[in-house]
N, C-alpha and C positions, 0 to 999 in steps of 0.2 A: 658123231665122233665118240669113241670109247672114253670113259672116264679115266683120269690119271690116278692109278692106285698109289696112294701117298701115305707114308709114315712120317709123323712129325716127332722130333726129339727136342725137348727144351725143358728148362727148369725155372729160370729166373723170370721176374715180372716183365723185363724188357721184351720177352718173347711172346707175351700174351696177345698183343695186337696182331702178330703174325699168325698165331693159332686161330684167332677170330676171322682174319682175312681168308685163310685157307678153308675154314669151315663154311664160309659164305659163298665160295666159288662153286658154281653149278657144274664146272668141268672137272672137279676134283672129288675123288672118293676118299674121304679122310675118316677112317674108323679106328685107327690105331695110333694112340698117342703114348709116347714114352717119356718118363720124367725120372729124376733121381728119387730115391726113397725119402719118405718123410723123416725130418730130423727134429730132435728136441730143441725147443726155444723158450726164452723167457725165464723168469726166476724159478718157476716150478718145473722147468724142463719138460713141458708137455710136447708130445709129438704134434707137429704142425704140417699140414699139407703144403706142398710146393705151390707157388702161384699158378703154374701150368696145370697142376692137378685140379686146383679149385676151379680154374676157368674151364677145363675140359668137363668137369662135373656139371657146370652150368649149361654147357652145350650138349649134354647127354652123351658124351663120348667115353669109350673104354680107355682106361689108363693102365699102363704097365710100368712097374717100378723095380727093375732088376738092381740088385746091389752093385753088380758089375756088368756093364753092357757087353763085355767080352766073354761072359760065361757061356759054356757050350749049350746049356739049356735055353738061354735067351736067343742065341744065334739060330738054333734050330727052330724055335718058335717064329722068328722073323723070316726065315727061309720059307716056312710053310705059308706065310701070308703073301709071298711073292710080290713085293712092291715094285712099281715102275721106278719110283724115286723116293729118297729119304731127304726130308728138309730138316735142317738143324739150326738152332739158334740158342746160345747160352745154355747148353745142356750140362756142361761141367765135368765131363769125362772125355778122355782121348778115345776116339773110335778106332778099333783095331782094323787091320787090312781085311780080315775075314768078314767084318761087318760092311766095310766100304764096298766089297765085291758083291754083296747080295742084290741090291736093286739093279734093274736092267739098265737104267740110265745114270747110276751112281748116286752120290750124296751131295746135296747143295747146302752150303753153310752161309749164313748171314753174319758177317763180321763188321764191327762198328769202327772201321777206319778205312782210309784209302790205301789199300794194300799195293805194294809190300810194306808201307810204313805202318809201324805199330802192330806187328804181329805179337800175339800173346794175350795175357789175362786182363790188362787194364788200358786198352787203347784210348778210351774217352778221357780218363784222368791225365794221361801223359800228353795228349794233344793240348789240353788246356794248360797244364803245368809248363809246357815248353813254349807257350805263347803263340800257338798256331792260330791263324785267322780263319781256317776252315777245317772241316772234317767231313765225314760222310759214312756211307755203308758200301761194302763190297760183297757181292754174291760170288762165291767161288765153288768150283767143283773140287771136293775134298780129295786129298791124297794122304799118304802116311805121314807127311811132315806137319809141322806146326804152322798152320795158316799159309802153306806154300802152294796150294793148288791153283790151277788156271782160273782166270777171272771170267765170269759170265756177264756181270753187269755192275755198274758203279753209279752212285748218285751222291752229290756233294751238298753241304749246307754251310753257311757261315757260322763262326763262333762269335757271338756278340760280347760286348764289354760287360753286360749284366748276366751273362750265362755262367752257370756253375755245372758241376758234374751231373747234378740231378736234372736240370733243365735240358742239357744236351742228351742225356740218357733217354729222357722221355721222347724227345723229338726224333732221335735215331731209331727208337723202337717203332714208331709210327712210319718213319721213312722206309725202314727195312721191310715192313709188312707190305706196304704198297708196291715197292719195287719187286718183291718176290711174286706177288700176285700178277704183275704185268709180265714177268719174265718166265715163269715156270712152264707154261704151255709151249712157248716159243723154243725153250731149251729142249723139252721132251720131243718136239717135232723136228729137231735138228736145224732150226732156223737162226741159231746164234753161233757165231764164230768165237771160240774161246781164245783168250789172250793170255799167254804165259806171263808170269810175273818176272820182273827184272830183279833177280835175287841180290844183285850188287847194291841195290838201293834199300834193302830191307833194314828195318830197325825193330828192336824188341821192346815191348811194353810189359815190363815185369809186374808181378803182383804187388799191389799196394799193401803196406802194413801200418799198424798203429804208430809205429816209430817214425814213419814218414811225416807225421803231423807236426813235429816239433819245428817251430819257427826259429831261424837263425838270423838275428837282427843285423849281423855283419853283411848280409847279402843285400843287393839292391831292392828297393821297395817294389819295383815292378815284378821281380821274381817272387817276392812274398805274396803279392796280390794274386799272381797266377796260381801259386801253391794253395792259397786259401780257396779260390774258386774250384780248383781241381779236386780238393779233398772235402768239399761240402756236398752232401751231408755226412759222408763217412770216409775216413775215420775222424775227420775234423782236424783243425789246426789249433795249436796251443802254445803257450809260453808260461814262464814262471814270474810271479810278482811277489816280492818279499815284503811283508808287512811286519815290522819289528823282527822277531825271531822266527816268524812263520812264513814258509814258502807256500804260496797259493797258486794253483793252476788256473789260468785264464784260457777259455776256449774262444777263439775268434771266428765268428760266423760270417761277417761281411766287412769289407774294407775297400779302400781305393788308394792308389799310389799318387802322391803329390810331390811338388818340389819342396826342398828343404835344405837347411845348412849342413855343411860337412863337419859334423861333430861326432862324439862317441856314440855308437849305435845302441839302441835299446832304451834311450831316455825319453820320458814323456815330456814333450816340448809344450804341449798345450792340453788342457783338460777343462773345458768349460762348455757352455751351451752351444758354442759355435763349432766345436770339434774336439776330438781326442786324437792327438797327433804324436806319433812315436818316430824317433830317428832311426834310419837304416844305414847300411853301408854306402848307399847312394840314394838320395831323396828321402822322403818320409812316407809313412803309412798312416792314413787317416782311418781309424777304426770306427765302423758304423754300427756294429752289433756284436755283443760279446756276452760271456757267461762265466761266472766264477764257480768254483767247486761247490756243489750242493745248492746253487742258486738257479735262477731262471735266466733264460735267454732274453736280453734286454737291448733296446736301442741305447747308444752311448750316452745320451742325455739322462735317461733314467738311471743308468749304471753309475754315472758320476754323482748324481744326486744322493745315492744311497751308499757310496763307498768312498774311501779315502785315497783314491787314485788321483794324484795331483801332479802339477809340473815338478820335475825333479825326480819323480819316482823312476826306479830302474826296473826294466823288464829283461828277462834272460831266457 
């Protein structure tokens, strides 16, 4: 059988397992990788290669980094390569119709939700924040809409109580890679019946911002627990602790929801070696790991031993 002439487009580290799976498939000719341009990072703002560019270099693959994938020069270059299919995951730019029309069999995107739920930029975070018990990956044939294309394949996983955005992110990266490798040749051969999405059930997963990390103690403890898991490791969740006349930011890394009295929210009810418990709008939050401004990330016992966070302290 002829090899499947494939272009891969990706940027973020979640797409690295997919690139490796495609490169290891003997039925795929993958010699053309597209990633976003290198961006300055760190205090010195040095240009850093994207995770996909670094992985492609390790695999000995050529990488193209157009500033805009809709540029006429890049589109012409892509046409010249005449791909059978383009595989996309976490690329970071909207693909124009002119690009979608280039490959013989279209473009397949790996999206980290069970579509049509959580279309958009942050499906993993919103699934956890909303308290969903499961998530997964959807492979769709791309169209001009935002995650609106027909579904090619779906696979689901549970979201555990100990999961956060990082752990789910890593699992879905691996899951999407395996599912695409099992699916691609069947799709190209015409052996998969595409399923249109039910747009009436669509939800949007907007981009997460740093401001989303602020904890509102008037909300139920379960909501805050989900928020903390959803925003770990980035951007993280935080609150304010006032010590004398100084307001100090506390970053909350890990917690759990527990039962508690119906009292004013944001009060430290307990702060000893057995627990650091804060009242919420309903129930309480047991903080397990936290960090103060300029300090280290610490388990609650070590934090309490070195700081004056005591019962009666108010968090806001």
